[in-house]
C-alpha angles and dihedrals in degrees: 000000000000120000115216122187121210107237090245091051089051090053091049090053091048093048093048091049091049091048093053091043089056089056092047131338093231091050089058090051090048092052093050092047092050091048090052091047091052090052089050090052090052092051092049095047110011096173096046093101123070118249113259096190127005104304097350124107135188125219112192126217114235103222103025130058094246138109133196112230111205145160130206120232106192093182089064096030087237140143105208114204110208100176146004092210129194108220093230092058121099108283116242097019089128096056096097092059118110137188 
């Protein structure tokens, strides 16, 4: 299964990594590592997380207050990541994004 990030989700991941790196270099590395591990968990078991809206699911990071919002597209064998969302951000802001 291929994992494809929406451009806005990629920017969110980069900004979050930069934010944690500003606090401490290792913290930024830890965030990025946990994000990559969460994506790996999704690839291994894509339906393990409950749907949050229609076909969208959210996989939460363990140490950081973020979730990965994604949708599966079996016809393309893709996991489409719509957002790397901070839990304090307005819910649903990502819903207008399209692939």
